[in-house]
C-alpha positions in Angstrom: 0.0 0.0 0.0 1.6 3.3 -1.0 1.9 5.8 1.8 2.9 9.4 1.5 5.5 10.6 4.0 4.9 14.0 5.5 6.2 16.1 8.4 3.4 17.3 10.6 4.3 19.6 13.5 7.8 18.1 13.5 6.5 14.5 13.6 7.2 12.3 10.6 4.0 10.5 9.5 2.8 8.1 6.8 -0.5 9.1 5.3 -2.7 6.7 3.5 -5.5 8.0 1.4 -8.3 5.8 0.2 -11.0 6.6 -2.2 -13.8 4.2 -1.6 -17.3 3.4 -2.8 -19.0 1.5 0.0 -22.0 -0.7 -0.8 -25.2 0.8 0.6 -26.1 -2.6 2.1 -23.0 -2.6 4.5 -22.8 -0.4 7.6 -20.4 2.5 7.1 -19.0 1.9 10.7 -17.2 -1.2 9.3 -15.4 0.9 6.8 -14.3 3.5 9.4 -12.6 1.0 11.8 -8.9 2.0 12.3 -9.3 5.3 10.5 -8.1 8.7 11.8 -10.0 11.0 9.6 -13.0 11.1 7.3 -13.1 13.3 4.2 -16.5 13.4 2.6 -16.2 14.9 -0.8 -19.3 16.0 -2.8 -19.7 17.7 -6.1 -20.6 21.4 -5.9 -22.3 21.1 -9.3 -24.5 18.2 -8.3 -26.8 18.7 -5.2 -27.6 15.0 -5.2 -24.0 14.1 -4.2 -24.5 15.9 -0.9 -27.4 13.5 -0.1 -24.9 10.6 0.5 -23.2 12.4 3.4 -25.7 11.6 6.2 -25.1 7.9 5.8 -21.5 8.4 6.6 -21.7 10.8 9.6 -24.5 9.1 11.6 -22.5 6.2 13.0 -20.7 6.2 16.4 -17.5 5.3 14.5 -17.7 8.5 12.5 -18.6 10.6 15.5 -15.5 9.3 17.3 -13.0 10.4 14.6 -10.9 13.5 15.4 -11.2 14.9 11.9 -14.4 14.9 9.9 -14.4 17.1 6.8 -17.0 18.0 4.3 -15.3 19.0 1.1 -17.1 20.7 -1.8 -15.2 19.8 -4.9 -15.2 21.5 -8.3 -14.9 25.0 -6.8 -13.3 26.1 -10.1 -16.7 25.5 -11.9 -18.5 28.6 -10.5 -20.8 28.9 -13.5 -22.2 25.4 -13.0 -22.3 25.5 -9.2 -25.6 24.3 -7.7 -24.7 24.1 -4.0 -23.9 27.5 -2.5 -21.1 28.0 0.0 -23.6 29.1 2.6 -25.7 26.0 2.2 -22.7 23.7 2.5 -21.2 25.6 5.4 -24.5 25.5 7.3 -24.8 21.8 6.6 -21.3 21.2 7.8 -21.7 23.2 11.0 -25.0 21.5 11.8 -23.3 18.1 11.6 -20.0 18.8 13.3 -17.9 18.8 10.1 -15.2 21.2 9.1 -15.9 22.6 5.6 -13.5 23.2 2.8 -13.9 23.9 -0.9 -11.4 22.4 -3.4 -10.7 22.0 -7.0 -9.1 18.8 -8.3 -8.6 20.7 -11.6 -6.3 23.5 -10.2 -5.5 22.2 -6.7 -7.3 25.1 -4.9 -8.0 24.3 -1.2 -6.5 20.7 -1.3 -3.5 21.6 0.9 -5.7 23.3 3.5 -8.1 20.4 3.7 -5.3 17.8 4.0 -3.4 19.9 6.6 -6.6 20.1 8.7 -7.2 16.3 8.5 -3.5 15.4 9.2 -3.1 17.8 12.1 -6.3 16.7 13.8 -5.4 13.1 13.4 -1.9 13.9 14.8 -3.5 15.6 17.8 -5.3 12.3 18.5 -2.1 10.3 18.3 -0.3 12.8 20.5 -3.0 12.6 23.1 -2.6 8.8 23.6 -1.0 7.9 26.9 2.6 6.8 26.2 1.8 3.2 27.2 -0.8 3.0 24.5 1.3 4.6 21.8 2.7 1.8 19.6 6.5 1.9 19.6 8.3 2.4 16.3 9.9 -0.8 15.2 12.7 0.8 13.2 13.8 4.2 11.9 11.6 3.6 9.0 8.5 3.3 11.1 6.3 6.4 11.4 3.0 7.1 13.2 0.3 6.3 10.7 -2.6 8.5 9.7 -5.4 6.9 7.7 -7.4 9.6 6.0 -10.6 8.4 4.2 
């Protein structure tokens, strides 16, 4: 599995990103086991894409994650935009999600969203009591951060 190595607040980390379609018949809580963050990306030009979000945020597993982000993608397509910033921000706030707008086309907002997810996951790892923090097995071992 390819990890990206990053430095976060002076701590080397391995970050694994997974893009996943999860069958509707399976509980999302199974998918979230062992994850440190949840990035819910929807299409700003398609209001129906926002309707899939509640299924992901209602489980106890999702509520326990230190970083939960709602990301409106295609911010570069303002003329085709169907979900307003205010609507998305209100939805995110009402559901305990941080909100970011991004563009996969030009990279706008991607770094800010990833920084938020990584630093909030790192804060969880740093808050673990030292006897619960898994020891590094070698100089190549880094704390891991699973970002969904």
